[in-house]
Structures are given as C-alpha cells and as structure tokens.
VEXPA-355072 format. One line per field, with one value per residue (C-alpha): z, x, y; residue number from 1; residue in one letter. Coordinates in pm, 1 decimal. Layout:
REM VEXPA-355072
zz <- (Z,...);
xx <- (X,...);
yy <- (Y,...);
pos <- (NUM,...);
code <- (A,...);
END
This chain:
REM VEXPA-355072
zz <- (5215.0,4851.0,4758.4,4631.4,4915.6,4841.5,5070.5,4896.9,4987.4,4813.1,4888.3,4660.5,4856.6,5220.2,5254.8,5295.0,5105.3,5129.9,4802.6,4741.5,4400.9,4256.2,4455.9,4712.2,5023.9,5302.8,5424.9,5690.4,5614.8,5741.3,5752.0,5734.1,5961.2,6061.1,6044.6,6181.6,6074.7,6200.1,6145.5,6172.8,6055.7,5966.7,5721.6,5609.7,5365.7,5536.9,5229.5,5364.2,5744.8,5954.0,5704.2,5906.6,5661.0,5898.5,6123.3,5791.6,5675.1,6019.9,6017.7,5663.9,5763.3,5999.3,5878.7,5577.8,5830.3,6061.7,5683.8,5597.8,5971.9,6100.6,6422.0,6505.3,6655.8,6604.8,6701.8,6503.1,6759.4,6541.2,6483.2,6849.1,6998.1,6732.3,6866.0,7196.2,7128.7,6957.8,7131.3,6898.6,6752.5,7073.0,6974.2,6674.2,6913.2,7046.7,7434.3,7434.8,7284.1,7505.3,7634.5,7308.1,7383.1,7672.2,7704.2,7566.9);
xx <- (27809.8,27742.7,27685.9,27327.7,27192.4,26863.1,26655.3,26445.5,26263.7,26370.8,26068.4,26209.6,26520.0,26294.2,26513.6,26541.6,26881.2,27073.7,27191.9,27498.9,27534.6,27288.1,27511.8,27450.8,27553.0,27409.4,27078.3,26823.1,26687.4,26372.3,26062.3,25658.4,25444.9,25094.9,25094.0,25438.2,25791.3,26055.1,26416.1,26687.7,27006.3,27130.1,27485.8,27698.0,27935.6,28274.0,28393.4,28078.6,28115.2,28159.5,27938.9,27626.3,27412.2,27322.9,27125.3,26965.0,26834.9,26714.1,26537.3,26368.8,26281.6,26081.0,25892.9,25819.3,25713.8,25505.9,25313.1,25222.7,25068.9,25311.3,25434.8,25868.9,26017.4,26332.8,26566.3,26859.3,27098.6,27122.2,26784.1,26691.7,26998.5,26837.0,26465.6,26685.8,26836.4,26543.0,26217.3,25998.7,25996.3,25926.2,25530.7,25610.9,25763.7,25453.6,25430.4,25571.4,25865.9,25976.4,26229.5,26413.1,26473.4,26730.4,27021.6,27275.6);
yy <- (-6674.3,-6586.6,-6966.7,-7038.8,-7279.0,-7433.4,-7714.6,-7956.8,-8276.1,-8615.3,-8819.2,-9068.8,-9107.5,-9075.6,-8741.6,-8353.4,-8233.6,-7904.7,-7822.1,-7615.3,-7454.0,-7743.1,-8011.8,-8236.7,-8113.9,-8328.2,-8474.1,-8519.3,-8877.0,-8985.7,-9200.4,-9167.1,-9283.4,-9218.1,-8845.6,-8834.7,-8790.6,-8971.2,-8813.0,-9085.4,-8984.5,-8597.8,-8577.6,-8268.0,-8362.4,-8334.4,-8076.8,-7866.0,-7930.0,-7582.6,-7374.4,-7368.4,-7596.1,-7889.7,-7598.2,-7467.4,-7822.2,-7889.9,-7602.8,-7632.9,-7992.1,-7923.6,-7603.5,-7784.4,-8078.2,-7836.5,-7700.0,-8029.7,-8119.1,-8373.6,-8420.6,-8489.5,-8776.7,-8679.8,-9010.7,-8833.3,-8654.2,-8366.6,-8283.4,-8335.5,-8129.7,-7854.7,-7889.7,-7820.3,-7541.4,-7431.0,-7459.2,-7362.7,-7630.9,-7842.4,-7824.2,-8057.5,-8310.9,-8524.6,-8546.2,-8901.2,-8874.9,-8529.3,-8780.1,-8796.2,-8415.1,-8455.3,-8419.2,-8692.9);
pos <- (1,2,3,4,5,6,7,8,9,10,11,12,13,14,15,16,17,18,19,20,21,22,23,24,25,26,27,28,29,30,31,32,33,34,35,36,37,38,39,40,41,42,43,44,45,46,47,48,49,50,51,52,53,54,55,56,57,58,59,60,61,62,63,64,65,66,67,68,69,70,71,72,73,74,75,76,77,78,79,80,81,82,83,84,85,86,87,88,89,90,91,92,93,94,95,96,97,98,99,100,101,102,103,104);
code <- (M,T,D,D,I,E,V,S,D,A,P,G,A,S,R,F,E,I,L,L,D,G,E,V,A,G,F,V,E,Y,R,L,R,A,G,K,I,I,F,T,H,T,E,I,L,P,E,H,G,G,K,G,L,G,G,R,L,V,S,A,A,L,D,A,S,R,S,A,G,R,S,V,V,P,L,C,P,F,V,A,R,Y,I,R,R,H,P,A,Y,K,D,L,V,P,E,G,Y,H,D,L,L,E,E,D);
END
C-alpha cells in the first residue's frame, strides 16, 4: 500500500481517526473516565475495508493510551478482539475487565 496513512486523536470528536491521503477512512470512538479510555465503537468506511486499516487504527490508539498512562476498557468488540489477538496489549486492560476479552 503506497497511500499516505496517518492516525491522529481528534479529542473534540472523542475518537481516533485514520486518515488515508488526508481523508478520514475510519475511526475508533472513546470516552475518557478517571484514568481510563473506554473504546466504544470502531468503524472503517466500506470503501476502505480489507486494507488492514482497522488494525493499524486500533494499534495506534492503544499505543497512545499506553503513552498517556491510561488503562483500556474495550467495550467495542473489534478492540477486544484485537487485544485478544495481540496479547502485548492485555496489560492495558484492568483485571476487572478481562471478561471483555473472552471469545464471543
């Protein structure tokens, strides 16, 4: 993929966005609560599906959460599945929320 891809936090919209050639191609919505970031919904626009953008988006959002010192509550099934498949991020999820990482 030779497209210009960038992930950025859009705090005014309470979401991380993935930009493809400067245009929003998808986003992961969140709520901030007392040292936690609660991921609620992930969406990649249909015309950009199948390009691996969802994984890149969630990975960048989790990395940013780690850098900010926030724990992660993955209410969004896509985020939970990503963490399940990439256990290096499991430490971001507080013990009381590990049930969210269980298979559907």
